[in-house]
C-alpha positions in Angstrom: 152.9 91.8 57.7 153.8 95.4 57.4 151.8 98.8 56.4 153.9 100.6 54.5 153.2 104.1 52.4 151.4 103.1 49.6 152.6 103.6 45.3 154.4 106.6 46.6 157.3 103.6 48.1 156.2 101.0 46.2 156.8 102.9 42.5 159.6 104.8 43.9 158.3 107.9 43.3 158.8 109.7 46.7 160.6 109.4 50.1 157.7 107.9 52.7 157.2 109.4 56.3 155.6 107.3 57.3 157.3 104.5 59.3 156.7 100.4 58.9 154.7 99.0 61.6 153.0 95.9 62.1 149.8 95.3 61.1 148.1 94.6 64.2 148.9 97.0 65.8 146.5 99.4 63.3 144.3 96.0 63.2 142.8 96.9 66.3 142.2 100.6 65.5 140.3 99.3 62.8 138.1 96.2 64.8 137.1 99.0 67.3 135.8 101.5 64.5 133.6 98.3 62.8 132.6 97.8 66.0 131.5 101.0 66.9 129.2 101.3 63.9 128.1 98.0 64.7 126.9 99.4 68.0 125.2 102.4 66.9 123.2 100.3 64.2 119.5 101.6 65.5 117.6 98.7 65.8 115.2 99.0 63.0 118.3 99.5 60.9 117.1 97.0 58.1 114.0 99.3 57.4 115.6 102.3 57.7 118.1 101.1 55.2 115.3 99.7 52.8 113.3 103.5 53.2 117.0 104.6 51.8 117.3 102.9 49.0 113.7 102.0 48.0 111.4 105.2 47.6 107.8 104.3 49.6 105.8 104.5 45.9 108.3 102.1 44.6 108.1 100.3 47.8 104.2 99.7 47.2 104.7 98.1 44.4 107.1 95.5 45.0 105.4 94.3 47.7 102.1 93.8 45.9 104.2 92.1 42.8 106.4 89.8 46.2 102.7 89.0 47.6 101.4 88.2 44.2 104.8 86.0 43.6 104.1 84.5 46.8 100.4 83.2 46.3 101.1 81.8 42.9 104.6 79.6 44.8 101.7 78.7 47.2 98.9 78.2 44.6 101.9 75.6 42.7 102.2 73.7 46.1 98.8 73.2 47.2 97.9 72.1 43.5 101.2 69.5 43.4 100.0 68.3 46.6 96.8 67.5 45.4 97.9 66.0 42.5 96.9 68.4 39.7 100.8 69.2 38.9 103.6 66.9 38.5 106.4 66.7 40.4 108.7 68.7 36.9 106.0 71.1 36.7 105.7 72.1 40.6 109.6 72.5 40.4 109.6 74.2 37.4 107.0 76.9 38.8 109.0 77.0 42.0 112.1 78.1 40.1 110.1 80.7 38.3 108.7 82.1 41.5 112.0 81.9 43.0 113.5 84.1 40.1 110.4 86.2 40.2 111.3 87.2 44.2 114.7 87.9 43.4 114.5 90.1 40.8 111.8 92.2 42.9 114.6 92.4 45.8 117.2 95.0 44.6 120.8 93.7 44.5 122.5 96.4 46.6 119.8 96.0 49.7 121.0 92.5 50.1 125.2 93.9 50.1 123.9 96.8 52.5 121.7 94.0 55.0 124.6 91.5 54.1 127.0 93.9 55.8 124.9 94.7 58.9 124.2 91.1 59.5 128.1 90.4 59.6 128.7 93.8 61.7 125.8 92.6 64.2 128.0 89.4 64.7 131.3 91.0 64.1 133.2 89.3 66.8 132.0 85.7 66.3 133.0 86.4 62.7 136.0 87.8 63.4 137.0 85.0 65.8 136.4 82.2 63.3 138.4 84.2 60.8 141.8 82.5 62.0 143.8 82.8 58.8 145.1 86.7 57.9 143.5 86.5 54.7 140.2 85.5 56.2 140.8 88.4 58.8 141.2 91.0 55.2 138.5 89.5 53.6 136.3 90.1 56.5 137.8 93.7 56.8 137.3 94.2 52.8 133.2 93.4 53.3 133.1 96.6 55.4 136.3 99.0 54.5 137.8 100.2 51.0 140.7 101.2 52.5 142.0 103.1 55.6 144.8 106.1 55.9 147.4 105.9 58.6 149.5 108.7 60.2 152.1 107.7 62.5 150.4 105.0 64.6 146.9 106.0 64.6 144.0 105.1 61.9 143.1 108.6 60.8 140.8 108.1 58.0 138.6 105.2 56.6 136.8 104.3 53.5 133.1 102.5 54.1 132.4 100.3 50.9 129.7 100.8 49.1 127.4 98.3 51.2 128.8 100.2 54.2 127.8 103.8 53.4 124.2 104.0 54.0 124.9 101.7 57.6 127.9 104.4 58.6 124.9 107.2 57.7 122.7 105.3 60.3 125.0 105.9 62.8 125.8 109.2 62.1 125.5 111.7 65.2 125.8 115.3 63.3 123.4 116.5 61.3 123.9 117.2 57.5 126.2 120.2 57.8 128.5 118.1 60.4 127.7 120.0 63.4 
């Protein structure tokens, strides 16, 4: 696989000064970038992500509703085990409870945490991804695109789920200093 200029060369609009290079030459730089993000994550990154995505006041309401849904599931389990509910009724109640729990978790938190979990064990995932399409899919979980100049990675565009994790690893202040 070779990496070349984007649309300028494909659409024959401009001459591209970028030389062709083998994907493996830049792939290592991309992998090192992802590893540095993974190693920079604080141990409590999941809690920090939750705090960024769900404000504390809303979190309290969600936690209360979650505990109510879990209590309802537990009550249904006890009623079924005690013989006061049929198996079909139990399954119906269990389904309702699981739907209620899923509705309490904002989707973007799940996506951010999924990407973070992959980053935490990135090397193992990379070793398992033996096909180029698998490797590409793994990289695309975290990166929407990269910019290469010469033979160097010069910029990376994180996916929306990766962005909060990058912010957690940022070592500079809000003004960039």
